[in-house]
N, C-alpha and C positions, 0 to 999 in steps of 0.2 A: 504493500499499500505506501501511496505518496504521503508527503508531510501533509498535504492539503485534505487528503481523505481522512487521515488520523485525526486532524484538527476538527474536522467536521463532525466526526464520530463523539469526540470528547465535548464538543459544545451541545450535541443532541442527548448527552449523557447515554449514550447506547449501550445496554448491558450486554448485548449479543457479542460484544467485542472485548468482554473481560477476560483476561488471560492470554489474549492474542497480541496485545502490546501493552505498554505501560507508558504515562505521561510523567516526565520529571520535570520540575520547575527549579530553574537555576537559582532564583533570588531566595528561595525558602529551603532548597536542598531536601524536597519531600518528592516522592513518587506517589502516583495514584493509578487507581483503576480507570478505564475510559468511561465508566458510568459514575465516577465520583461526583456528588452534589456540591462539593465545595465550591467557593467563589472561584471563578475561572481566571487563570493567570493571562498575562499579556502575552501575545503570540511570540514575540520575540524572545520571551523567558521560557520557553518550552523546548525540551528534547524528549524524542521517543526511544524507547527501547523494547527489545522483543522479549527479554526475560528480566526476573527479578534479580537473578545474580549480576547482570549487567548494571543495573541501578545501584546496586549496593558498592560495586567495584568502582563506579563512576562516584561514590561519595553521597548518595541520597539514602534517605531514610523513610520508612513506610509511613503514609497518611494514617493518622487515628481515626479519621473519619471512615474511610472505605475500607480500611485494612486489606491492602492488596497481598499481603503476605499469608493471609488466612485462606485456606482452600475452598471455602464455601463464600458465599454472599454474606456479608456481615448481618443483613437484616434477616436472616434466615432464623437466628436466635430469637429475634424479637417476635416474630411470627408464631414459632413454636411455643413461646411463652403465652401468648395471646391464645393459641389453639388450645392449650393446656388449661388455661383458666376457663375456656368455654366448656371443655370437657368436664371440668370439676364442679362446674357451676350450671349445667345444663337444666337443672330442675328449678332455677331461680329465675326471677325477671330481671334480665340484663338488658343494659343499654350501652350503646358503642362508647360512651364516656366512662362507664365502669372498666370495661377493658383496657381503654386508652390509660386511665389512671393507673391500672395495675402494671402496665408495661412501661409507663413513663414518657408517652408521647401524645401528640394531639389527636383526637378523633379522625380528624380529616386525613391525616398522615397514616395513621393505623390501617384505616380502611382501604386506602390506596396500596398500601405495602402488602396487606392481606390478600388482596384481590390480585396483585402480580404474582405472588408466590404460590397462593392456594387456589386461584382460578375461579374463586368465589368469594362473595362477600362473607364477613363474619357473621351476618344474619342467616344467610344460606348454609353455612357452616353449622352452626347451632341447631339449626331446623333439621339439617340431616342427621345430627347426633340424637336429637330427640326423636326422630322418627325411626331410626334404627333400634333405639331402646324399646319405642312402643312396639315395633315389629315383634321384637324377642319377647316382651311380655305377653302380647297377643297369642304367640305360639305356646308359652310355657306357664301361663297362669290362667287363673279362671277370674281374673278381675273383670269388670265392666269397662267398656271403652272409656266411659266418662272417667272412671278412676285411673285408669292409664292416661288419658289425657293430662290430667292434673299432676300426676307423679312424674311425668317425663318433663315438665315444664310448660306446658301450654296453659294459657289462662283463659281461653275461650274454646269451646267444642267445635264452633264452626271452623275456627284457624286451624284446628287439630285436623279436622276431616279434610279440609282443602289440601293442607299441607302433605297429609298422608297419600291422598289422591295424586297429587303432583310428583311426588317422589316414588312411591310404590306402584302407581297405577291402578289402583283399586281402592274401594272403602276399607276401613279396618275390619267391618263384618265379613266382606268378600274374602279378605286375607285370613281371617279366622277361619272361616267355613272351608276354604281351599285347604288349610291346615288339616281340619277335621276329616275332610273327605280323603286326604292322602293317609291319614292314619287308620281310617276305616278300610282303604284298599289294603294296605300293609297288614292288617289284622287278618282280612280275609285270605290273603296270600298264605299266612301262617297256618291257616286252619286247613287248607286244601293240600 
């Protein structure tokens, strides 16, 4: 790639080029990933290197914000912490600000990072957790649909039924009945 192509990629903060080259800033003696969101340097102060070892040999140190020496994207830990929070609190009423406060970033920033990493919003993620838990309970307990609805964290039965149908493709009753018919078929096979 030419200098201009690399320059354009760092101006766009293009994550797809992370690891392919590194940006070194002469005035600060720091090197970064192409996707680093730090303030952009003047073009005349930039050098590009293909490897981290080249950057270090040239006297540059790693950026503390984008952590280019770390194998994974530095935001991965933040998103994992948010996902763990959602998993552990799926049965409670959660708003985006609660999660953002837990991981220490703004709600807007968290939602954007979460969507980039997980390919779904925190709301969609927790809804899937709740539906998975509900599907398990429908298969393995005799609780009513309403009891399951509240146990997994939904606060409205209409939202529960709508979300269940969107994720699973049928109503909770249809899902439970399909389970029962499957067991009936298995029992009849064992009798034969």
